[in-house]
C-alpha positions in Angstrom: 26.2 7.3 17.0 29.8 7.7 17.5 31.6 10.1 15.8 33.7 7.7 13.6 30.4 6.5 12.5 29.3 9.9 11.3 29.8 12.0 7.6 29.1 15.2 7.3 28.9 15.2 3.6 28.4 12.3 1.6 28.0 13.4 -1.6 26.1 16.6 -3.2 22.6 14.6 -2.0 23.7 14.1 1.5 23.9 17.7 2.4 21.2 16.9 5.0 23.9 15.8 7.0 25.6 18.7 7.3 23.5 20.1 10.5 24.8 20.9 14.0 23.9 19.1 17.1 22.8 21.8 19.5 19.4 21.0 19.2 18.3 17.8 21.5 14.8 16.8 21.4 12.5 19.6 19.4 13.4 22.2 21.3 11.3 24.8 22.6 8.7 25.7 19.9 6.4 28.2 22.1 7.7 31.0 19.3 6.6 29.4 16.3 3.3 30.5 14.4 1.2 27.9 12.5 1.6 29.1 8.8 -1.0 27.5 7.7 -3.4 30.2 6.2 -6.9 30.1 6.8 -8.3 28.1 3.2 -11.7 26.7 2.5 -11.7 23.6 4.2 -14.5 22.0 2.1 -15.3 22.8 -1.5 -18.9 21.9 -2.6 -20.5 21.3 -5.2 -23.9 22.5 -5.9 -25.4 19.3 -4.6 -23.3 19.7 -1.4 -20.9 17.1 -2.1 -16.8 17.6 -2.1 -15.2 18.8 -4.8 -13.8 14.9 -4.9 -17.0 13.5 -5.3 -18.0 16.0 -7.9 -14.8 15.0 -10.2 -15.5 11.5 -10.0 -18.8 11.5 -11.3 -17.7 14.0 -14.4 -18.6 13.4 -17.8 -15.9 11.1 -19.2 -17.0 12.1 -22.8 -14.7 15.2 -22.3 -10.9 14.6 -21.9 -9.8 15.5 -18.5 -7.8 19.0 -18.2 -3.4 19.1 -18.0 -2.5 18.7 -14.7 0.3 21.0 -13.4 2.8 19.2 -11.4 3.6 20.6 -8.0 6.7 22.4 -7.7 9.7 21.3 -5.4 8.8 23.8 -2.6 5.1 22.0 -2.6 4.4 18.6 -0.5 1.2 16.7 0.1 -0.1 15.8 4.1 -3.0 14.7 5.7 -4.9 17.3 8.0 -7.2 15.8 10.8 -9.7 18.7 11.3 -11.5 17.5 14.3 -8.8 15.3 15.1 -10.6 12.2 15.1 -9.1 10.1 12.5 -10.9 11.9 9.7 -8.5 13.0 7.1 -8.7 15.5 4.2 -5.8 15.7 1.5 -3.9 18.7 1.1 -1.0 20.4 0.0 1.1 23.0 1.6 3.6 25.8 -0.4 6.7 26.6 1.6 6.7 29.8 -0.7 3.4 31.3 -0.2 3.0 29.6 3.8 -0.4 28.4 3.0 -2.3 25.1 2.3 -5.2 24.5 -0.3 -7.5 21.1 -0.2 -7.3 18.3 -2.8 -9.9 16.3 -1.9 -11.8 16.1 2.0 -12.7 12.1 0.8 -16.5 12.6 1.5 -15.0 14.0 5.0 -16.0 10.5 6.8 -12.3 8.4 5.6 -10.2 7.3 8.6 -6.3 7.5 8.6 -5.4 7.8 4.9 -1.9 7.2 4.2 -0.6 9.5 1.0 2.2 9.2 -1.3 3.1 11.6 -4.4 4.4 10.2 -7.7 7.7 10.7 -9.3 5.9 13.7 -12.1 4.2 15.0 -8.9 0.8 15.3 -10.5 -0.5 12.6 -8.8 -1.4 11.5 -5.1 -1.6 7.6 -4.4 -3.7 7.2 -0.9 -4.7 3.9 1.1 -8.1 4.6 2.4 -11.3 2.0 3.2 -13.1 4.6 0.8 -16.4 5.0 -0.8 -16.6 0.8 -0.4 -18.5 -1.1 -3.6 -20.8 -3.9 -3.7 -18.2 -6.4 -3.7 -16.4 -4.6 -0.8 -19.2 -5.0 1.2 -19.8 -8.6 0.3 -16.6 -9.4 2.1 -18.1 -8.7 5.6 -15.1 -7.0 7.2 -13.5 -3.2 6.1 -11.1 -4.1 3.9 -8.7 -0.7 2.7 -7.8 0.0 -1.2 -5.8 2.1 -3.1 -6.9 5.5 -5.1 -5.1 8.0 -6.7 -6.1 11.9 -7.1 -4.9 14.2 -9.1 -3.0 16.9 -7.6 -6.0 19.8 -8.9 -8.5 17.4 -7.2 -10.1 17.0 -10.5 -9.6 13.4 -11.0 -10.2 10.4 -8.5 -10.1 6.8 -9.3 -9.9 3.4 -7.5 -6.7 1.4 -8.0 -7.3 -1.6 -6.4 -10.2 -4.2 -6.9 -12.0 -5.7 -4.2 -9.4 -8.0 -2.2 -11.3 -11.4 -1.0 -11.7 -12.1 2.4 -10.0 -15.4 2.9 -10.8 -15.9 6.8 -12.2 -19.6 5.9 -11.1 -22.7 6.5 -11.7 -25.8 4.9 -13.0 -27.1 8.5 -16.7 -27.8 8.7 -18.5 -27.2 12.0 -21.6 -26.7 13.8 -20.8 -25.0 16.7 -17.6 -23.2 18.3 -16.0 -26.0 20.1 -15.4 -28.0 16.7 -13.0 -24.9 16.0 -10.9 -25.1 19.5 -7.8 -24.3 17.4 -8.8 -22.0 15.0 -11.5 -19.8 16.3 -15.0 -19.7 15.8 -17.8 -21.4 14.0 -19.1 -18.9 10.9 -22.8 -20.6 11.4 -23.6 -18.7 8.4 -21.1 -20.4 6.2 -20.7 -23.4 8.2 -17.0 -23.2 8.5 -14.5 -22.6 11.1 -13.3 -18.9 11.1 -10.2 -17.1 12.4 -10.9 -14.7 15.5 -10.4 -10.7 14.8 -9.4 -11.3 11.7 -8.4 -8.3 9.7 -6.8 -6.9 6.1 -4.5 -4.1 6.1 -2.6 -2.5 3.1 0.4 -0.4 4.2 1.0 2.9 2.6 1.6 2.9 -1.4 4.8 3.7 -3.0 5.3 4.5 -6.6 7.4 2.6 -9.0 10.4 4.8 -10.5 8.3 5.0 -14.1 5.1 6.0 -12.1 3.5 3.1 -13.6 3.2 0.7 -10.6 2.0 0.8 -6.8 3.9 -1.3 -4.6 2.6 -1.8 -1.1 2.1 -4.7 1.7 -0.5 -6.7 2.4 -1.1 -7.8 6.2 -3.6 -10.3 7.5 -3.8 -10.7 11.1 -6.1 -12.6 13.8 -6.0 -13.8 17.6 -5.4 -16.9 18.9 -6.1 -16.5 22.6 -4.4 -13.6 23.9 -2.1 -13.7 21.0 -1.9 -11.5 18.0 -0.4 -13.7 15.0 -0.5 -12.7 11.3 1.9 -12.2 8.5 2.5 -10.0 5.6 3.7 -9.7 2.0 4.8 -7.2 -0.5 2.4 -6.7 -3.6 2.0 -4.6 -6.9 -1.0 -3.0 -8.8 -1.0 -1.5 -11.9 -1.7 2.2 -11.6 -4.4 2.0 -14.5 -5.8 -0.5 -11.8 -6.5 -4.5 -11.1 -6.2 -7.3 -8.8 -3.3 -7.1 -6.6 -0.3 -9.1 -7.5 1.1 -10.8 -4.5 4.9 -12.0 -3.8 4.8 -14.8 -1.5 7.0 -14.0 1.5 10.2 -16.0 1.7 12.0 -13.7 4.0 11.6 -15.9 6.7 10.5 -13.2 9.1 6.2 -12.7 9.2 6.5 -9.1 9.0 7.7 -7.4 5.8 6.4 -3.5 6.2 7.2 0.0 5.9 8.5 -0.1 2.2 10.1 2.5 0.2 11.1 2.7 -3.9 14.1 3.6 -5.2 13.7 6.7 -7.3 15.1 5.8 -10.4 16.0 1.8 -10.4 13.4 -1.2 -9.7 14.4 -1.7 -5.9 12.8 -1.0 -2.8 13.7 -1.0 0.8 11.5 -2.5 3.4 12.1 -3.5 7.5 11.7 -7.1 8.5 11.1 -8.5 11.8 9.2 -11.1 13.8 12.0 -13.3 12.1 12.4 -17.1 12.7 14.8 -17.9 10.1 15.4 -14.9 8.8 17.3 -11.8 9.9 15.3 -8.2 11.0 16.5 -5.2 10.0 16.6 -3.1 7.0 16.5 -5.4 3.5 16.7 -4.3 0.2 15.0 -6.1 -2.8 15.3 -5.7 -6.3 12.0 -5.7 -8.4 10.0 -7.9 -8.9 11.1 -8.9 -5.3 12.4 -12.6 -4.7 15.2 -12.8 -2.4 16.3 -9.9 0.3 19.9 -8.3 0.9 20.5 -7.1 4.4 21.4 -3.5 4.0 23.7 -3.5 6.9 24.3 -5.3 10.2 25.1 -3.6 13.4 24.1 -5.0 16.5 24.2 -1.6 18.0 22.1 0.1 15.4 18.1 -1.2 14.7 16.0 -0.3 12.2 12.6 0.2 13.7 8.8 -0.2 12.7 8.8 3.3 11.1 9.6 5.0 7.6 12.3 4.0 5.3 13.2 6.8 2.6 15.6 6.7 -0.5 17.8 9.7 -1.0 16.8 11.6 -4.0 19.9 9.8 -6.3 19.9 6.7 -4.6 22.9 6.9 -2.8 21.6 6.1 0.7 18.7 5.5 2.7 17.0 7.0 5.8 15.3 4.9 8.6 14.0 5.2 12.0 16.7 3.7 14.6 17.4 2.7 18.1 21.0 3.9 19.3 23.1 5.7 21.0 23.8 9.8 20.2 26.3 12.4 20.5 24.4 15.3 20.7 27.7 18.0 21.3 29.8 16.3 18.5 32.5 15.4 21.3 32.7 11.8 19.9 31.1 10.3 23.3 27.2 9.2 23.6 25.3 11.5 25.3 22.4 9.7 25.4 20.5 6.7 23.7 16.8 6.6 21.8 14.8 6.5 18.9 15.9 9.3 16.1 16.2 9.1 12.2 19.4 8.1 10.9 21.0 7.6 7.5 22.9 4.7 5.6 25.2 5.8 2.9 24.9 2.5 0.4 28.7 3.5 -1.2 30.7 4.2 1.7 28.7 1.9 4.2 28.8 4.9 6.8 26.0 5.9 9.2 24.9 9.6 9.9 22.7 10.9 12.4 19.7 13.1 11.1 17.6 13.8 13.7 18.3 12.6 17.4 15.8 11.4 19.8 12.7 13.2 21.2 11.8 14.5 24.6 9.7 11.6 26.3 6.0 11.0 25.0 7.0 12.7 21.6 7.5 10.1 18.4 8.6 10.4 14.8 5.7 9.6 13.3 7.0 9.7 9.3 8.9 11.8 7.1 10.0 12.8 3.8 13.0 14.0 1.8 12.7 17.0 -0.7 13.7 16.6 -4.1 16.7 18.4 -3.6 17.8 16.7 -0.7 18.5 19.8 1.4 15.0 19.7 3.5 13.1 16.8 5.3 10.0 17.1 6.6 8.8 14.7 9.3 5.6 14.4 11.4 6.0 14.7 15.3 3.3 12.9 17.4 2.9 14.2 21.0 1.2 11.5 23.1 0.5 13.7 26.1 -1.5 16.1 24.1 -2.8 13.6 21.4 -1.6 16.2 18.8 1.0 15.7 15.4 2.7 18.3 13.8 4.9 18.7 11.0 8.7 19.6 11.2 11.0 20.6 8.9 14.6 20.4 8.9 16.7 22.8 6.4 19.9 22.8 5.8 19.9 25.9 4.3 18.8 27.9 7.0 22.1 28.0 9.5 20.0 30.3 12.1 17.1 27.8 12.9 18.0 24.5 11.0 14.9 22.7 12.5 11.5 24.2 13.3 7.6 23.5 13.0 6.0 23.8 9.8 2.3 23.1 10.3 1.9 23.8 14.1 -1.9 22.9 14.6 -2.2 19.3 16.5 -3.9 18.0 13.3 -1.4 17.6 10.8 0.8 14.4 9.6 1.8 12.2 6.6 3.9 14.3 4.7 5.1 13.2 1.2 7.3 15.0 -1.1 7.3 11.9 -3.1 
């Protein structure tokens, strides 16, 4: 991004942008130490189950204990002990530089995705976790939304079973009769789509903390091509059937949502468009028509995290563009980095520039005071993920590794 496209300070919340551009990529992290202290990775009950298992089966006749909200110096993240996709939900404390376990999700749940509630007392997560009888009837793995208290003592499912709709009205006895749609499900005598899958995006809390918003995606194979699409949905945190909102965007994919901190709005990334426009879009809730946040042929919105500033004045997103690393008004490099867009001034600002080859920004989150940003960086060469922090109050080393164990990602400050 050229200098005339940047503002170093948008408002009291845009102090994130007052950083120096002397770091090009991640820098040398060889002197960084792993601050995640040795903690009990798994708290067990007398019968060998996890804390979450015990708490999900407690005596409901007793009122739950009050939940203490996380401080502004604590955040949620996912830790992968064996780096095999099985994730545990943890909390990291910046003051004590220690991590503590919330739940190990039965120590067999793959790639959970977490989101901290506005009151900082609950963690919503998406996972294929403890499927019930109705889930198993669907014949495919379908994830669900759950919430767990930050102390790990209360755990409940939010979304009811999402039906497997992978059956057409066409009857069949063999695959030949289903050449245009997939294969013949002989058990049902119906044509079905090949490699059909149902997915849910990361949960996003409404401003009042009463609703979870998400993305429902369905995909299948047509020959060698993957096809399908996604739509927005909401569900009450108290639990229920998801309420799907018809995708009228003109784009097959509406993904990577982030809800406004105080208003009934969200932003999302649109892609694979026919009549619609790709890029960053904003919806009033409940969603009907979206508004494109900006239109600039030189600045894209990549299929990655989006995040609001705490006062709602701007949005951060991942973009592919040119970058001025030495602040001389000339582009030094091009690539994928993190940028911000001020909704009031309509100006762009660079946040973090492109990384070295083989490393990628996975997801990021903004602190409640907007002075710090956490980002997960994935190193594909060494198959590791670490959490870094951009701290604008640290003038000597504003960007450095925070949890550098190669097994941590998905931070959430909200």
